[in-house]
C-alpha positions, 0 to 999 in steps of 0.5 A: 318814212317807216311806221314805228310800232311798239314791241310786244312780249313776243318781239322781246323774247325773240331778241333775248333768244337771238342774244343767248344763241349768239352768246352760246356760239361765242363761248363755243368758239372761244372754247374751240380756240383754246383747245387748238391753242393748247394742242399747238404747244404740244405739236413741236414736241411730238414732231421733235420726238419723232425725229429723235426716234427716227434718228436712233432707228437709223443709227441702230440700223447702221450700227447693226450693219457695220458690226454684224454684217461686215464680213459679207 
């Protein structure tokens, strides 16, 4: 059977340091998660905007070709 020993001040300080480190890491992960979730709301808007700009560009190219280069 293992021998038990009393905890001294150094042991308690080490435990407090580990708890503080774990809490800081947890807060950091929470902040990163919130940032990713906020960014993910805007990605569909950006993708839709890119599709619209591409469609307008393609339509403009077709119109220019039909009206200005129809004689060729």
